N, C-alpha and C positions, 0 to 999 in steps of 0.2 A: 518060500519069500519072494520071489522073484512073480514067482505065478499070482502069486496075493494081489501084489502092487499091478499086477500086469490086468487083474477081474476089476479092482477099482481105480478108474484113472485119475477119475478126481480126486482121492487122495492123495495119490502122488505128485498132480501136481498141487496141491494144497502145499505139501511138504516141501515141495523145489520151492515155491513163489515165498514160502516162511523161510527158507535158507538164505534165499537172495535178498528178504529185508533184514535177517539180520547182517549180512555181510555189509548193507547199503548201511546201516545204523554203526556197524565196526569203523566203514571208511571215514566216516564225515565225523568222526570223531568223539559221537556222545558218549560210548561208554568211558572214554577218557575224561569227561567234563562230571561223569557222575562221579566216576572215582574221586577225583579232585574235591566233590561237594564232602564224599563221606571220609575223607583223610583228617588225621588230628594235624593241623598248621594252623601257625597264628594268622597268616594272610587268609588264608581259607575259610577261617570265623570271622575277621576282619571284611571281607567280601562278603560273604553270607547276609549277615547282619546290614550292610551299609546298602546292599541291592535293593535292597526289601524297601529301605527310604526315598532313591535317586529316581531321578526319571530318566528317560531313554537317551537325555544327554550324556552322559557318564558312559565310559570303558572303562571296566576294574577287571585287571587281569593279576594273577601272581606269577612271580617268575626267580628261579632260583630254586636253594633247597633249603629246610629251615635246619637240618641236620650241619650242613658245613655252614651253619651260619650268614649265609648269604641269602634270604628271601624276602624279596622285593614285593612292595604292593606297585603296581604301574597304573595312574591315573590321569586318563585323556578327557579332556572337557570343551566340549564345543561349547561357542559363546556366539549370541548374534549381538554385534556393536553397532547397527544399523542407527540407534536412536539414541543415540548416549551421545553426548557433547565432550565427553573427554578424550584423551588422545589415545589411541591403542595399546599403549606401551601403559599410560597409567590404568587402563581401563582392565587390560591384562593382569596388571599385577594386584591393583583391586581385587577382582574375581579370584585371583591363586590363594589369595587368603583369607575372602570369605568363606572360600573352598576348602583350605585347610583347617580354618575354627573348625566349619561345619564334621567335618570329618574326626575332628579331636574330640567332637563333643558326642559324636552320634557312636562311633565304632567303639568295642568293646578295649575299656581301658590296658588291661593282663595283656590282652592279644597285641595290642597297638604297641605297647614296650618290648614285645620279642619279637618284631620287625626289625629290621637291619634298616632298610632303606623305603623312603616312601618319595615316588617319580611322580610331578602333578605335571600336567602339559594341559597350556589354557590355549586352544586352536581358535584361531580367528581367520578373515577372510587377506588381512593385513598381513597377519605372520602369524607365530609363535611364542608362545614363554615359556621356558622348563623351569622345575624346580626340584629341588632334592634335600631332603629333609630325613634325619635317622628318627626311626618307630620312639625313640626315649624322649627326644626332643617334641615331638608330636604329641607326645601322650601328658607334656609337661605344660600345655596350649589349655588344656582343658581347665586350671583350676586358675589363669589366669584371668580376671573379671576388668580390669580399666584397657582402654582404648590404647594407651601409650605403653602401658606393660605388654601389651599384645604387639605393638610395634615393635619395640627393642626388640623383643622374643625372636620374631621373627625374622627380623634384620641379623638377629646373631645366631640365627641355627641355620636358614633355609638358602642355600647357594640355587643362583639364579643365572639362565642365560637365556636372551632372548631374540629373536630374528625380526628384527620392524623398521 
């Protein structure tokens, strides 16, 4: 076997480069990301569906384990506030409400109900606003039609902390 590889040096070098390539993929976490996409978890289903719709300003990540009921969706959104006349805090709260409503309407409702928590962070130059809501409460937001009902639901279900 060793003599065969000595007679064919291009094949041996090709095999070595292929092995190095596979180790680089493993080191970068590519296989782990692919494994998560094909695992049956509610958070993964929500991420796969929503990532098709949102732009590059959104960062979606699943943390926790579904079997332990600690499945959490973490959403980070960068917002540019240069052209707005609102205060940064009011703009961050408005953007958070709009993005939570967008998530509730575009994510699969049965998977959204099974999430333990949805953590959303609105990132701006002036500061950051973080909100936490349970998946069940966020899925109920889909059925609300009026702005007053949506505001009351957000005030009752979302815990917000900001640094402005």
